[in-house]
C-alpha positions as CSV (number, residue, x, y, z in Angstrom):
1,M,25.3,4.5,31.5
2,K,25.0,1.4,30.7
3,V,22.8,0.1,27.2
4,F,21.9,-2.9,26.9
5,V,20.0,-4.7,23.8
6,V,17.7,-7.1,25.3
7,N,16.1,-10.0,23.4
8,G,14.0,-13.2,22.9
9,L,11.0,-15.0,21.5
10,P,7.6,-14.0,22.2
11,T,6.9,-14.7,26.3
12,S,10.1,-15.6,27.6
13,G,10.2,-12.7,30.0
14,K,12.2,-10.1,28.4
15,T,10.4,-7.6,29.7
16,T,9.5,-9.3,33.3
17,F,12.7,-9.5,33.0
18,E,13.4,-5.7,32.5
19,Q,11.4,-5.3,35.6
20,L,12.9,-6.8,38.1
21,V,16.0,-5.6,37.1
22,L,14.1,-2.0,37.7
23,E,12.7,-3.4,40.5
24,E,15.9,-4.3,42.3
25,A,17.8,-1.4,41.3
26,R,15.4,0.8,43.1
27,K,16.4,-0.3,46.4
28,Q,19.8,0.6,44.8
29,N,19.2,4.4,44.4
30,K,20.0,3.2,40.2
31,L,17.5,4.5,37.4
32,V,15.9,2.6,34.8
33,F,14.7,3.0,31.1
34,V,13.0,1.1,29.2
35,T,12.4,1.9,25.4
36,S,12.0,-0.6,22.5
37,I,13.0,0.5,18.9
38,V,9.0,-0.3,17.9
39,N,7.4,1.4,20.1
40,I,7.3,4.5,17.6
41,V,5.8,1.4,15.6
42,K,3.4,1.3,18.2
43,T,2.6,4.4,17.9
44,C,1.8,4.5,14.1
45,A,-0.3,1.5,14.3
46,E,-2.3,2.4,17.1
47,A,-3.4,5.5,14.9
48,L,-4.1,3.2,11.8
49,G,-6.1,1.0,15.0
50,W,-4.7,-1.9,16.6
51,E,-5.4,-2.3,19.6
52,G,-2.3,-3.2,21.7
53,T,-3.1,-7.3,21.2
54,K,-0.3,-9.2,20.2
55,S,-1.5,-12.7,17.8
56,A,0.4,-14.0,15.2
57,A,-1.1,-11.2,12.9
58,D,-0.6,-8.3,14.2
59,R,3.0,-9.0,15.1
60,K,3.0,-9.9,11.0
61,F,1.7,-6.0,11.2
62,L,3.9,-4.7,13.7
63,S,7.0,-5.8,11.4
64,D,6.2,-5.1,7.9
65,L,5.2,-1.9,9.6
66,K,8.1,-1.6,11.1
67,D,9.9,-1.9,7.6
68,A,7.7,-0.2,6.3
69,L,8.9,3.0,8.5
70,E,12.4,1.9,8.3
71,E,13.2,1.6,3.9
72,W,11.1,5.1,4.4
73,K,12.9,7.3,6.2
74,D,14.8,4.8,9.4
75,I,12.4,6.1,11.8
76,P,12.7,3.8,14.1
77,Y,16.1,4.3,14.7
78,I,15.8,7.8,15.3
79,S,13.7,7.6,17.3
80,L,16.0,5.1,19.7
81,S,18.2,8.4,19.5
82,A,15.9,10.5,20.7
83,D,15.2,8.2,23.9
84,Y,18.8,7.7,24.1
85,K,19.3,11.6,24.3
86,V,16.9,11.6,26.3
87,A,17.7,9.1,29.1
88,K,21.2,9.9,29.0
89,D,20.6,13.3,30.0
90,A,18.2,12.2,33.4
91,D,20.9,10.2,33.8
92,I,20.1,7.4,34.0
93,D,21.8,4.3,35.3
94,I,21.0,2.1,33.2
95,M,19.0,2.1,29.9
96,F,17.4,-1.2,28.6
97,I,16.2,-1.2,24.2
98,D,14.0,-4.2,23.4
99,A,15.1,-4.9,19.9
100,R,14.3,-8.4,17.9
101,E,16.0,-8.0,14.4
102,P,20.0,-9.0,13.9
103,K,21.2,-6.5,12.0
104,D,18.8,-4.0,15.5
105,I,20.8,-5.1,17.8
106,E,24.0,-5.0,16.2
107,R,23.6,-1.2,15.5
108,I,22.4,-0.5,18.7
109,K,25.3,-2.2,20.0
110,R,27.7,0.2,18.2
111,G,25.7,3.2,18.3
112,F,25.4,2.8,21.6
113,N,28.3,0.4,23.7
114,A,25.7,-1.8,23.6
115,K,26.2,-4.5,25.3
116,S,23.2,-7.5,24.2
117,I,20.9,-9.9,26.4
118,L,18.4,-13.2,25.3
119,V,16.7,-14.4,27.4
120,H,16.1,-17.6,26.9
121,R,12.7,-20.0,28.2
122,D,12.9,-23.6,26.0
123,E,8.8,-23.4,26.8
124,V,8.9,-21.3,23.9
125,F,12.4,-22.2,21.6
126,G,11.4,-23.7,18.1
127,Q,8.1,-23.0,18.1
128,E,7.3,-21.1,14.2
129,Q,7.3,-17.5,14.4
130,S,4.4,-15.7,12.5
131,N,7.4,-12.9,10.8
132,H,11.3,-12.7,10.3
133,A,11.9,-10.2,13.0
134,D,10.8,-12.8,15.8
135,S,12.2,-16.3,13.7
136,N,15.5,-14.5,13.5
137,V,16.0,-14.2,18.0
138,Y,18.6,-16.6,17.3
139,E,20.4,-15.7,14.4
140,T,22.9,-13.0,16.7
141,S,25.6,-14.0,19.7
142,Y,25.1,-12.5,23.0
143,D,27.0,-10.5,25.3
144,Y,24.8,-12.3,27.8
145,I,21.6,-15.1,28.5
146,I,18.7,-15.6,30.8
147,Y,18.0,-18.8,31.2
148,N,14.0,-18.1,32.3
149,N,12.7,-22.0,32.6
150,A,11.9,-21.9,36.3
151,D,9.6,-19.5,38.9
152,L,9.8,-16.1,39.1
153,E,11.5,-16.3,42.2
154,N,14.7,-17.5,39.7
155,L,14.6,-14.8,37.3
156,R,15.1,-12.6,40.5
157,N,17.8,-13.8,41.4
158,S,18.7,-13.7,37.9
159,A,18.4,-9.9,38.3
160,I,19.7,-9.4,41.6
161,I,23.3,-11.8,40.0
162,F,22.3,-9.7,36.2
163,L,23.1,-5.9,38.9
164,E,26.0,-7.9,40.7
165,S,27.6,-8.2,37.4
166,L,28.0,-4.7,36.7
167,E,28.5,-2.9,40.3
168,R,32.0,-5.6,39.5
169,S,32.9,-4.5,36.2
170,N,32.9,-0.8,37.7
171,Q,35.2,-1.4,40.4
């Protein structure tokens, strides 16, 4: 299983890129699993009344809750480790893990032998962010950079090229 930790500023196209890779991988009978280090955080937030919106205040709340759950018992990473085991047991070909913070990205790279991907979009670069997780996106180095500065078809082509590069690395 190839594992990738994916990052980018809000609205840079991370989810869209992952979805396009998933669609193209299906055509090749490959299985793709997408998860996030904050899935458990979002579940906890929903139990506290969060309605799934992503305003600046919501993003700060989620970031603060993640910090608290990490400090308390490392809950986000433990939950992510369970997702990894499920994906590995299911013979998933490609696993995408969404994570923002450099410390998480490095830990995921070490713990799951993952490569990192940055999805970059010029129009959101340089915008002020509402929390430290979003503010630190560019404070790490990445193995792959996907530029999302054109239309959806261009991003689809990037997904196809990405998959082709994985095939070449298997040979």
